[in-house]
C-alpha positions as CSV (number, residue, x, y, z in Angstrom):
1,M,57.5,-37.6,53.1
2,K,56.5,-38.8,56.5
3,K,60.1,-38.9,57.6
4,I,60.6,-35.2,56.5
5,L,57.5,-34.1,58.4
6,T,58.5,-36.0,61.5
7,L,62.0,-34.6,61.4
8,T,60.7,-31.0,60.8
9,A,58.3,-31.4,63.8
10,G,61.1,-32.7,66.0
11,I,63.4,-29.8,65.0
12,L,60.7,-27.3,65.8
13,L,59.9,-28.9,69.1
14,V,63.6,-28.8,70.2
15,A,64.0,-25.2,68.9
16,S,60.9,-24.0,70.8
17,T,62.2,-25.5,74.1
18,A,65.7,-24.0,73.5
19,F,64.2,-20.5,73.4
20,A,61.5,-21.1,76.0
21,R,60.7,-18.8,79.0
22,Y,60.2,-20.8,82.2
23,I,59.1,-19.3,85.5
24,D,61.4,-20.9,88.0
25,T,60.6,-22.8,91.2
26,G,60.3,-20.3,94.1
27,A,59.4,-17.3,91.9
28,I,56.5,-15.1,93.1
29,E,54.1,-13.5,90.7
30,L,52.2,-10.4,91.8
31,S,49.4,-9.5,89.4
32,G,46.6,-7.0,88.9
33,S,44.0,-7.1,86.2
34,S,40.6,-5.8,85.1
35,N,37.9,-8.0,83.7
36,G,34.8,-6.8,81.9
37,F,32.2,-9.6,82.2
38,Y,28.6,-10.6,81.4
39,S,26.7,-12.9,83.8
40,T,23.4,-14.6,83.9
41,R,21.6,-16.2,86.9
42,S,20.1,-19.7,86.7
43,G,17.2,-19.0,89.0
44,D,15.5,-16.0,87.5
45,G,17.4,-15.3,84.3
46,T,18.7,-11.9,85.4
47,T,21.6,-10.7,83.4
48,E,24.3,-8.2,84.5
49,S,27.4,-6.4,83.1
50,A,30.2,-5.5,85.4
51,L,33.9,-4.5,85.7
52,N,35.9,-6.7,87.9
53,L,39.3,-5.6,89.5
54,D,41.6,-8.4,90.6
55,V,44.7,-8.5,92.7
56,G,46.5,-11.8,93.1
57,G,49.7,-13.6,93.9
58,L,51.2,-17.0,92.9
59,Y,54.1,-18.9,94.4
60,Y,55.7,-21.3,91.9
61,L,56.0,-24.8,93.4
62,M,57.8,-26.1,90.3
63,P,58.7,-24.5,86.9
64,N,55.6,-22.9,85.4
65,L,53.2,-24.2,88.0
66,G,52.0,-21.6,90.6
67,V,49.5,-21.6,93.5
68,G,48.3,-18.6,95.4
69,G,45.5,-16.3,96.5
70,L,43.2,-13.7,94.9
71,F,41.1,-10.8,95.9
72,N,38.5,-9.2,93.6
73,Y,36.2,-6.2,93.7
74,T,33.3,-6.0,91.2
75,I,31.4,-2.9,90.2
76,Y,28.0,-3.5,88.7
77,A,26.6,-0.8,86.4
78,G,23.6,-0.2,84.1
79,D,20.3,-1.6,85.3
80,V,21.9,-2.7,88.6
81,D,24.2,-0.5,90.7
82,G,26.4,-1.9,93.4
83,S,29.5,-3.9,94.2
84,S,30.8,-7.3,95.4
85,V,34.0,-8.5,97.1
86,G,35.5,-12.0,96.6
87,I,38.5,-13.8,98.1
88,G,39.9,-17.2,97.2
89,G,42.8,-19.2,95.9
90,G,43.9,-20.7,92.7
91,A,46.5,-22.4,90.5
92,S,48.0,-21.5,87.2
93,Y,50.2,-23.3,84.7
94,N,52.3,-21.5,82.0
95,Y,53.3,-23.1,78.7
96,S,56.2,-21.3,77.0
97,L,55.6,-20.5,73.4
98,N,58.9,-18.6,72.9
99,Q,61.2,-16.3,74.8
100,A,58.7,-13.5,75.1
101,V,55.3,-15.3,75.1
102,N,53.7,-17.8,77.5
103,A,50.2,-19.3,77.2
104,Y,48.5,-19.9,80.6
105,A,45.6,-21.8,82.1
106,G,44.3,-21.6,85.6
107,V,41.5,-22.5,88.1
108,D,40.1,-20.5,91.0
109,L,38.0,-21.3,94.0
110,G,36.6,-18.8,96.5
111,Y,33.7,-16.9,98.1
112,S,32.0,-13.7,97.1
113,S,29.5,-11.4,98.7
114,S,27.7,-8.4,97.3
115,N,25.5,-5.5,98.5
116,I,22.9,-6.0,95.7
117,S,20.1,-8.5,95.5
118,T,20.6,-9.5,91.9
119,A,24.2,-10.8,92.3
120,A,24.9,-14.3,93.7
121,D,26.6,-14.6,97.1
122,G,28.5,-17.8,97.8
123,V,31.2,-20.2,96.7
124,F,32.5,-19.7,93.2
125,V,34.7,-21.8,90.9
126,G,36.3,-20.5,87.7
127,T,38.7,-21.2,84.9
128,N,40.8,-18.8,82.9
129,G,43.4,-18.9,80.1
130,G,45.3,-16.6,77.8
131,I,48.6,-15.2,76.8
132,K,51.4,-13.5,78.8
133,Y,53.8,-11.2,76.9
134,F,57.0,-10.6,78.7
135,F,58.3,-7.1,77.8
136,T,61.1,-7.5,80.4
137,D,62.6,-10.3,82.4
138,F,60.5,-9.5,85.4
139,A,57.1,-8.2,84.0
140,S,54.4,-9.3,81.6
141,L,51.2,-8.0,80.0
142,N,48.4,-10.5,80.3
143,S,45.3,-11.0,78.2
144,G,42.8,-13.8,78.3
145,L,39.3,-15.1,78.9
146,S,37.5,-16.4,82.0
147,L,34.5,-18.4,82.9
148,S,33.1,-18.8,86.4
149,Y,30.1,-20.2,88.3
150,N,28.8,-19.0,91.6
151,F,26.8,-21.6,93.5
152,G,25.0,-19.0,95.8
153,D,21.4,-17.6,95.4
154,G,20.3,-19.9,92.6
155,G,23.6,-19.9,90.7
156,E,25.3,-17.4,88.4
157,I,27.5,-18.0,85.4
158,S,30.0,-15.3,84.2
159,F,32.1,-14.9,81.1
160,G,34.8,-12.3,80.9
161,V,37.7,-10.8,79.0
162,N,40.8,-10.0,81.1
163,F,43.7,-7.5,80.7
164,G,46.4,-7.2,83.3
165,L,50.0,-6.8,84.4
166,S,52.3,-9.2,86.4
167,I,55.5,-8.6,88.2
168,Y,57.8,-11.6,88.9
169,L,60.2,-11.7,91.9
170,E,62.8,-14.5,91.8
């Protein structure tokens, strides 16, 4: 029985890599996404809801591993009205699940500044992950989750849900 399970697992592994989607070395990924998120501040317990709009780019140093920059604009609504701007860099790794779907995981580091007193200004770090669905050879729809921490003004932790589109130039 163990031999059959091992053989089946081996066949599935070989089959999954035979139909894998790799993002080649030298490829450029241009992406845009929106992120609805909820955040809370460590210092005073203030909570906020917001819509975050991201634009970014990655250069793939090796298959499936890209590094690049990001720019985001956040709109706060509800009890607090205002906005913030962030700029930074990041890295992302893609794992091919099949010819049309990749899982991804990434990290970000940057600086954000806002025009409202309840949002943290300062250095932020974040992590994100999700799924990319390639509906053509050069474009994907992306969906995932993000978690970030801003070290400024007593600290702020944010959790978000992301939806976006990426274009690949090879």
